[in-house]
N, CA, C and O atoms as a CHARMM CRD file, in Angstrom:
* protein
*
  244
    1    1 UNK  N      0.85000  -1.17300   0.00000 PROA 1      0.00000
    2    1 UNK  CA     0.00000   0.00000   0.00000 PROA 1      0.00000
    3    1 UNK  C      0.89700   1.23700   0.00000 PROA 1      0.00000
    4    1 UNK  O      1.77300   1.36600   0.85500 PROA 1      0.00000
    5    2 UNK  N      0.68800   2.13000  -0.93500 PROA 2      0.00000
    6    2 UNK  CA     1.51600   3.32900  -1.02100 PROA 2      0.00000
    7    2 UNK  C      0.80100   4.48600  -0.33700 PROA 2      0.00000
    8    2 UNK  O     -0.41900   4.61100  -0.44400 PROA 2      0.00000
    9    3 UNK  N      1.54500   5.32600   0.36200 PROA 3      0.00000
   10    3 UNK  CA     0.91700   6.48700   1.01600 PROA 3      0.00000
   11    3 UNK  C      0.46100   7.50900  -0.02900 PROA 3      0.00000
   12    3 UNK  O      1.00000   7.57200  -1.13400 PROA 3      0.00000
   13    4 UNK  N     -0.52200   8.29200   0.33900 PROA 4      0.00000
   14    4 UNK  CA    -1.03500   9.32700  -0.56400 PROA 4      0.00000
   15    4 UNK  C     -0.04300  10.48700  -0.57900 PROA 4      0.00000
   16    4 UNK  O      0.32000  11.01500   0.47200 PROA 4      0.00000
   17    5 UNK  N      0.38200  10.87300  -1.75200 PROA 5      0.00000
   18    5 UNK  CA     1.32700  11.98400  -1.84500 PROA 5      0.00000
   19    5 UNK  C      0.58600  13.30500  -1.68000 PROA 5      0.00000
   20    5 UNK  O     -0.62900  13.37400  -1.86700 PROA 5      0.00000
   21    6 UNK  N      1.32200  14.34400  -1.33000 PROA 6      0.00000
   22    6 UNK  CA     0.72200  15.66000  -1.13300 PROA 6      0.00000
   23    6 UNK  C      0.18100  16.25000  -2.42600 PROA 6      0.00000
   24    6 UNK  O     -0.72200  17.08600  -2.39800 PROA 6      0.00000
   25    7 UNK  N      0.72200  15.82400  -3.55000 PROA 7      0.00000
   26    7 UNK  CA     0.26600  16.35100  -4.83700 PROA 7      0.00000
   27    7 UNK  C     -1.16000  15.91300  -5.15800 PROA 7      0.00000
   28    7 UNK  O     -1.91000  16.65500  -5.79200 PROA 7      0.00000
   29    8 UNK  N     -1.53600  14.71900  -4.72600 PROA 8      0.00000
   30    8 UNK  CA    -2.86700  14.21000  -5.06900 PROA 8      0.00000
   31    8 UNK  C     -3.92300  14.61600  -4.05100 PROA 8      0.00000
   32    8 UNK  O     -5.10900  14.38600  -4.28700 PROA 8      0.00000
   33    9 UNK  N     -3.53600  15.21200  -2.92800 PROA 9      0.00000
   34    9 UNK  CA    -4.53900  15.60500  -1.93800 PROA 9      0.00000
   35    9 UNK  C     -5.19500  16.93600  -2.28000 PROA 9      0.00000
   36    9 UNK  O     -6.28800  17.21400  -1.78700 PROA 9      0.00000
   37   10 UNK  N     -4.57300  17.75900  -3.09900 PROA 10     0.00000
   38   10 UNK  CA    -5.15900  19.04400  -3.48800 PROA 10     0.00000
   39   10 UNK  C     -6.09800  18.82100  -4.66600 PROA 10     0.00000
   40   10 UNK  O     -5.67300  18.36400  -5.72700 PROA 10     0.00000
   41   11 UNK  N     -7.36900  19.14400  -4.48000 PROA 11     0.00000
   42   11 UNK  CA    -8.35700  19.00300  -5.54500 PROA 11     0.00000
   43   11 UNK  C     -8.87800  20.40100  -5.87300 PROA 11     0.00000
   44   11 UNK  O     -9.50300  21.02600  -5.01600 PROA 11     0.00000
   45   12 UNK  N     -8.64600  20.90700  -7.06800 PROA 12     0.00000
   46   12 UNK  CA    -9.16700  22.23400  -7.41300 PROA 12     0.00000
   47   12 UNK  C    -10.69300  22.20000  -7.47500 PROA 12     0.00000
   48   12 UNK  O    -11.26700  21.47800  -8.29000 PROA 12     0.00000
   49   13 UNK  N    -11.34300  22.97300  -6.62200 PROA 13     0.00000
   50   13 UNK  CA   -12.79200  22.89400  -6.49700 PROA 13     0.00000
   51   13 UNK  C    -13.53200  23.72300  -7.54300 PROA 13     0.00000
   52   13 UNK  O    -14.56300  23.28200  -8.04900 PROA 13     0.00000
   53   14 UNK  N    -13.04300  24.88600  -7.87100 PROA 14     0.00000
   54   14 UNK  CA   -13.72200  25.74100  -8.84800 PROA 14     0.00000
   55   14 UNK  C    -13.09900  25.59000 -10.23300 PROA 14     0.00000
   56   14 UNK  O    -12.94100  26.57200 -10.95900 PROA 14     0.00000
   57   15 UNK  N    -12.75600  24.38900 -10.58600 PROA 15     0.00000
   58   15 UNK  CA   -12.15900  24.06900 -11.87900 PROA 15     0.00000
   59   15 UNK  C    -10.90400  24.89300 -12.14300 PROA 15     0.00000
   60   15 UNK  O    -10.61400  25.25700 -13.28200 PROA 15     0.00000
   61   16 UNK  N    -10.16900  25.18100 -11.08100 PROA 16     0.00000
   62   16 UNK  CA    -8.91700  25.90000 -11.22400 PROA 16     0.00000
   63   16 UNK  C     -9.07300  27.39200 -11.39300 PROA 16     0.00000
   64   16 UNK  O     -8.07800  28.08800 -11.59800 PROA 16     0.00000
   65   17 UNK  N    -10.28000  27.90500 -11.31400 PROA 17     0.00000
   66   17 UNK  CA   -10.50500  29.33200 -11.55000 PROA 17     0.00000
   67   17 UNK  C     -9.88000  30.19100 -10.46500 PROA 17     0.00000
   68   17 UNK  O     -9.35600  31.26600 -10.75800 PROA 17     0.00000
   69   18 UNK  N     -9.92400  29.73900  -9.22000 PROA 18     0.00000
   70   18 UNK  CA    -9.42000  30.55100  -8.12100 PROA 18     0.00000
   71   18 UNK  C     -8.05600  30.12900  -7.63600 PROA 18     0.00000
   72   18 UNK  O     -7.51100  30.74200  -6.71900 PROA 18     0.00000
   73   19 UNK  N     -7.49500  29.10300  -8.22500 PROA 19     0.00000
   74   19 UNK  CA    -6.19000  28.62800  -7.80000 PROA 19     0.00000
   75   19 UNK  C     -6.23900  28.07000  -6.39300 PROA 19     0.00000
   76   19 UNK  O     -7.11300  27.26800  -6.06200 PROA 19     0.00000
   77   20 UNK  N     -5.30200  28.49300  -5.56900 PROA 20     0.00000
   78   20 UNK  CA    -5.20700  27.98800  -4.20200 PROA 20     0.00000
   79   20 UNK  C     -6.29100  28.56600  -3.30000 PROA 20     0.00000
   80   20 UNK  O     -6.45200  28.10500  -2.17000 PROA 20     0.00000
   81   21 UNK  N     -7.02800  29.55000  -3.76500 PROA 21     0.00000
   82   21 UNK  CA    -8.05500  30.19300  -2.94100 PROA 21     0.00000
   83   21 UNK  C     -9.45000  29.60600  -3.15500 PROA 21     0.00000
   84   21 UNK  O    -10.43500  30.15600  -2.66200 PROA 21     0.00000
   85   22 UNK  N     -9.54100  28.48800  -3.88900 PROA 22     0.00000
   86   22 UNK  CA   -10.83800  27.85700  -4.13600 PROA 22     0.00000
   87   22 UNK  C    -11.57300  27.56100  -2.83600 PROA 22     0.00000
   88   22 UNK  O    -12.74500  27.90600  -2.68400 PROA 22     0.00000
   89   23 UNK  N    -10.88200  26.92600  -1.90600 PROA 23     0.00000
   90   23 UNK  CA   -11.52100  26.53900  -0.64800 PROA 23     0.00000
   91   23 UNK  C    -11.94100  27.76200   0.15300 PROA 23     0.00000
   92   23 UNK  O    -13.00800  27.76200   0.76500 PROA 23     0.00000
   93   24 UNK  N    -11.12200  28.79600   0.15600 PROA 24     0.00000
   94   24 UNK  CA   -11.45800  30.01500   0.89500 PROA 24     0.00000
   95   24 UNK  C    -12.72000  30.65800   0.32700 PROA 24     0.00000
   96   24 UNK  O    -13.55700  31.15900   1.07800 PROA 24     0.00000
   97   25 UNK  N    -12.85300  30.64400  -0.98400 PROA 25     0.00000
   98   25 UNK  CA   -14.04300  31.21800  -1.61700 PROA 25     0.00000
   99   25 UNK  C    -15.28100  30.42100  -1.22900 PROA 25     0.00000
  100   25 UNK  O    -16.30400  30.99800  -0.86100 PROA 25     0.00000
  101   26 UNK  N    -15.19400  29.10700  -1.31000 PROA 26     0.00000
  102   26 UNK  CA   -16.35000  28.25900  -1.01400 PROA 26     0.00000
  103   26 UNK  C    -16.72000  28.34000   0.45600 PROA 26     0.00000
  104   26 UNK  O    -17.89100  28.52800   0.78600 PROA 26     0.00000
  105   27 UNK  N    -15.74100  28.20200   1.34500 PROA 27     0.00000
  106   27 UNK  CA   -16.04900  28.24600   2.77600 PROA 27     0.00000
  107   27 UNK  C    -16.48400  29.64300   3.20400 PROA 27     0.00000
  108   27 UNK  O    -17.30300  29.77800   4.11200 PROA 27     0.00000
  109   28 UNK  N    -15.95700  30.67100   2.57400 PROA 28     0.00000
  110   28 UNK  CA   -16.41500  32.03100   2.85900 PROA 28     0.00000
  111   28 UNK  C    -17.86600  32.21800   2.44100 PROA 28     0.00000
  112   28 UNK  O    -18.64700  32.84700   3.15400 PROA 28     0.00000
  113   29 UNK  N    -18.22200  31.67400   1.29400 PROA 29     0.00000
  114   29 UNK  CA   -19.61100  31.73600   0.83300 PROA 29     0.00000
  115   29 UNK  C    -20.55300  30.99300   1.75900 PROA 29     0.00000
  116   29 UNK  O    -21.65000  31.47000   2.05100 PROA 29     0.00000
  117   30 UNK  N    -20.12700  29.82200   2.22300 PROA 30     0.00000
  118   30 UNK  CA   -20.93900  29.05800   3.17700 PROA 30     0.00000
  119   30 UNK  C    -21.08500  29.84200   4.47200 PROA 30     0.00000
  120   30 UNK  O    -22.16500  29.86500   5.06400 PROA 30     0.00000
  121   31 UNK  N    -20.01400  30.48300   4.91800 PROA 31     0.00000
  122   31 UNK  CA   -20.07300  31.29000   6.13700 PROA 31     0.00000
  123   31 UNK  C    -21.03900  32.45300   6.00400 PROA 31     0.00000
  124   31 UNK  O    -21.78300  32.75500   6.93700 PROA 31     0.00000
  125   32 UNK  N    -21.03200  33.11000   4.84700 PROA 32     0.00000
  126   32 UNK  CA   -21.95600  34.22700   4.61100 PROA 32     0.00000
  127   32 UNK  C    -23.39700  33.73200   4.64600 PROA 32     0.00000
  128   32 UNK  O    -24.26800  34.39400   5.21100 PROA 32     0.00000
  129   33 UNK  N    -23.65000  32.58000   4.05100 PROA 33     0.00000
  130   33 UNK  CA   -25.00200  32.01200   4.06100 PROA 33     0.00000
  131   33 UNK  C    -25.43600  31.69400   5.48600 PROA 33     0.00000
  132   33 UNK  O    -26.57400  31.97600   5.86000 PROA 33     0.00000
  133   34 UNK  N    -24.54200  31.10700   6.28900 PROA 34     0.00000
  134   34 UNK  CA   -24.88100  30.77800   7.67700 PROA 34     0.00000
  135   34 UNK  C    -25.16800  32.03100   8.49800 PROA 34     0.00000
  136   34 UNK  O    -26.10200  32.04600   9.30100 PROA 34     0.00000
  137   35 UNK  N    -24.37600  33.07600   8.30300 PROA 35     0.00000
  138   35 UNK  CA   -24.61200  34.33300   9.03200 PROA 35     0.00000
  139   35 UNK  C    -25.95400  34.94100   8.61900 PROA 35     0.00000
  140   35 UNK  O    -26.69500  35.43500   9.46800 PROA 35     0.00000
  141   36 UNK  N    -26.26900  34.90700   7.32700 PROA 36     0.00000
  142   36 UNK  CA   -27.54800  35.44900   6.85200 PROA 36     0.00000
  143   36 UNK  C    -28.72000  34.66700   7.43600 PROA 36     0.00000
  144   36 UNK  O    -29.71500  35.26400   7.84800 PROA 36     0.00000
  145   37 UNK  N    -28.61500  33.33900   7.47700 PROA 37     0.00000
  146   37 UNK  CA   -29.68800  32.52500   8.04800 PROA 37     0.00000
  147   37 UNK  C    -29.84500  32.77500   9.54100 PROA 37     0.00000
  148   37 UNK  O    -30.96400  32.81100  10.05200 PROA 37     0.00000
  149   38 UNK  N    -28.72900  32.94900  10.24100 PROA 38     0.00000
  150   38 UNK  CA   -28.80000  33.24200  11.67900 PROA 38     0.00000
  151   38 UNK  C    -29.47600  34.58900  11.91000 PROA 38     0.00000
  152   38 UNK  O    -30.28000  34.72200  12.83300 PROA 38     0.00000
  153   39 UNK  N    -29.16900  35.58200  11.09500 PROA 39     0.00000
  154   39 UNK  CA   -29.79300  36.90100  11.22600 PROA 39     0.00000
  155   39 UNK  C    -31.29500  36.82300  10.96500 PROA 39     0.00000
  156   39 UNK  O    -32.08900  37.39800  11.71000 PROA 39     0.00000
  157   40 UNK  N    -31.68200  36.11500   9.91600 PROA 40     0.00000
  158   40 UNK  CA   -33.10700  35.99100   9.60100 PROA 40     0.00000
  159   40 UNK  C    -33.85600  35.25500  10.70800 PROA 40     0.00000
  160   40 UNK  O    -34.98800  35.60900  11.03800 PROA 40     0.00000
  161   41 UNK  N    -33.23400  34.24600  11.27200 PROA 41     0.00000
  162   41 UNK  CA   -33.85400  33.50700  12.37300 PROA 41     0.00000
  163   41 UNK  C    -34.01700  34.40000  13.59300 PROA 41     0.00000
  164   41 UNK  O    -35.05500  34.37000  14.25400 PROA 41     0.00000
  165   42 UNK  N    -32.99600  35.19300  13.89300 PROA 42     0.00000
  166   42 UNK  CA   -33.05300  36.10100  15.04200 PROA 42     0.00000
  167   42 UNK  C    -34.15800  37.13200  14.84400 PROA 42     0.00000
  168   42 UNK  O    -34.92300  37.41800  15.76400 PROA 42     0.00000
  169   43 UNK  N    -34.23600  37.68900  13.63700 PROA 43     0.00000
  170   43 UNK  CA   -35.24900  38.70300  13.34500 PROA 43     0.00000
  171   43 UNK  C    -36.66000  38.12000  13.44900 PROA 43     0.00000
  172   43 UNK  O    -37.56900  38.78200  13.95000 PROA 43     0.00000
  173   44 UNK  N    -36.84400  36.90100  12.98400 PROA 44     0.00000
  174   44 UNK  CA   -38.15300  36.25300  13.06700 PROA 44     0.00000
  175   44 UNK  C    -38.53700  35.99500  14.51700 PROA 44     0.00000
  176   44 UNK  O    -39.70000  36.15000  14.88900 PROA 44     0.00000
  177   45 UNK  N    -37.56900  35.60100  15.33700 PROA 45     0.00000
  178   45 UNK  CA   -37.88200  35.33800  16.74800 PROA 45     0.00000
  179   45 UNK  C    -38.21600  36.63700  17.48100 PROA 45     0.00000
  180   45 UNK  O    -39.05400  36.63600  18.38200 PROA 45     0.00000
  181   46 UNK  N    -37.57100  37.74600  17.10500 PROA 46     0.00000
  182   46 UNK  CA   -37.90800  39.03700  17.71700 PROA 46     0.00000
  183   46 UNK  C    -39.33900  39.43200  17.36000 PROA 46     0.00000
  184   46 UNK  O    -40.07700  39.90700  18.22200 PROA 46     0.00000
  185   47 UNK  N    -39.73500  39.24600  16.12100 PROA 47     0.00000
  186   47 UNK  CA   -41.09500  39.55800  15.69600 PROA 47     0.00000
  187   47 UNK  C    -42.11900  38.68900  16.40500 PROA 47     0.00000
  188   47 UNK  O    -43.18900  39.15800  16.79200 PROA 47     0.00000
  189   48 UNK  N    -41.78200  37.42500  16.57000 PROA 48     0.00000
  190   48 UNK  CA   -42.68100  36.50100  17.26300 PROA 48     0.00000
  191   48 UNK  C    -42.85900  36.92100  18.71700 PROA 48     0.00000
  192   48 UNK  O    -43.96200  36.85200  19.26000 PROA 48     0.00000
  193   49 UNK  N    -41.77400  37.35500  19.34200 PROA 49     0.00000
  194   49 UNK  CA   -41.84000  37.80000  20.73900 PROA 49     0.00000
  195   49 UNK  C    -42.69500  39.06200  20.87200 PROA 49     0.00000
  196   49 UNK  O    -43.46400  39.19400  21.82500 PROA 49     0.00000
  197   50 UNK  N    -42.56200  39.98500  19.92300 PROA 50     0.00000
  198   50 UNK  CA   -43.37500  41.21000  19.95000 PROA 50     0.00000
  199   50 UNK  C    -44.86300  40.87800  19.80900 PROA 50     0.00000
  200   50 UNK  O    -45.69800  41.44200  20.51600 PROA 50     0.00000
  201   51 UNK  N    -45.18700  39.96800  18.89900 PROA 51     0.00000
  202   51 UNK  CA   -46.59000  39.57500  18.72900 PROA 51     0.00000
  203   51 UNK  C    -47.12800  38.92000  19.99700 PROA 51     0.00000
  204   51 UNK  O    -48.27800  39.14700  20.37200 PROA 51     0.00000
  205   52 UNK  N    -46.31200  38.11600  20.65400 PROA 52     0.00000
  206   52 UNK  CA   -46.73300  37.45900  21.88900 PROA 52     0.00000
  207   52 UNK  C    -46.98300  38.48900  22.98300 PROA 52     0.00000
  208   52 UNK  O    -47.94100  38.36300  23.74500 PROA 52     0.00000
  209   53 UNK  N    -46.12600  39.51300  23.06600 PROA 53     0.00000
  210   53 UNK  CA   -46.31300  40.57200  24.07000 PROA 53     0.00000
  211   53 UNK  C    -47.59900  41.34500  23.81700 PROA 53     0.00000
  212   53 UNK  O    -48.32500  41.66100  24.75900 PROA 53     0.00000
  213   54 UNK  N    -47.88900  41.65500  22.55400 PROA 54     0.00000
  214   54 UNK  CA   -49.11900  42.37400  22.21800 PROA 54     0.00000
  215   54 UNK  C    -50.34800  41.54800  22.58900 PROA 54     0.00000
  216   54 UNK  O    -51.31800  42.07600  23.13300 PROA 54     0.00000
  217   55 UNK  N    -50.30100  40.26800  22.29600 PROA 55     0.00000
  218   55 UNK  CA   -51.42600  39.39300  22.60000 PROA 55     0.00000
  219   55 UNK  C    -51.63500  39.28400  24.10400 PROA 55     0.00000
  220   55 UNK  O    -52.77000  39.27100  24.58000 PROA 55     0.00000
  221   56 UNK  N    -50.54000  39.20600  24.84700 PROA 56     0.00000
  222   56 UNK  CA   -50.60300  39.11400  26.30700 PROA 56     0.00000
  223   56 UNK  C    -51.18300  40.40200  26.89400 PROA 56     0.00000
  224   56 UNK  O    -51.98700  40.34400  27.82500 PROA 56     0.00000
  225   57 UNK  N    -50.78700  41.56700  26.36200 PROA 57     0.00000
  226   57 UNK  CA   -51.28100  42.85900  26.84600 PROA 57     0.00000
  227   57 UNK  C    -52.77000  43.01000  26.53300 PROA 57     0.00000
  228   57 UNK  O    -53.50700  43.59400  27.32700 PROA 57     0.00000
  229   58 UNK  N    -53.21700  42.49700  25.39900 PROA 58     0.00000
  230   58 UNK  CA   -54.61500  42.57700  25.02100 PROA 58     0.00000
  231   58 UNK  C    -55.48800  41.74300  25.96500 PROA 58     0.00000
  232   58 UNK  O    -56.61400  42.13200  26.27300 PROA 58     0.00000
  233   59 UNK  N    -54.97400  40.60900  26.41900 PROA 59     0.00000
  234   59 UNK  CA   -55.71900  39.74100  27.32700 PROA 59     0.00000
  235   59 UNK  C    -55.92000  40.36000  28.69400 PROA 59     0.00000
  236   59 UNK  O    -56.92700  40.09400  29.35000 PROA 59     0.00000
  237   60 UNK  N    -54.97600  41.18700  29.13900 PROA 60     0.00000
  238   60 UNK  CA   -55.03100  41.75900  30.49100 PROA 60     0.00000
  239   60 UNK  C    -56.12900  42.79800  30.64200 PROA 60     0.00000
  240   60 UNK  O    -56.54400  43.08000  31.76600 PROA 60     0.00000
  241   61 UNK  N    -56.61100  43.37100  29.55800 PROA 61     0.00000
  242   61 UNK  CA   -57.63000  44.42400  29.63400 PROA 61     0.00000
  243   61 UNK  C    -58.93800  43.92300  30.16900 PROA 61     0.00000
  244   61 UNK  O    -59.89100  44.69300  30.29100 PROA 61     0.00000
């Protein structure tokens, strides 16, 4: 069994378009998507909390 050489472990992901920065581009894009989803989730939970407070205040009358 031969060990895997370092030359064969590098796989160009964007068909060689970005060179050595292919992985940085892809992982950066994934990170941006995750941050955007976290922001949207946070904003939705804030809106849900506001609606719950309004409903609770309406019941107290």
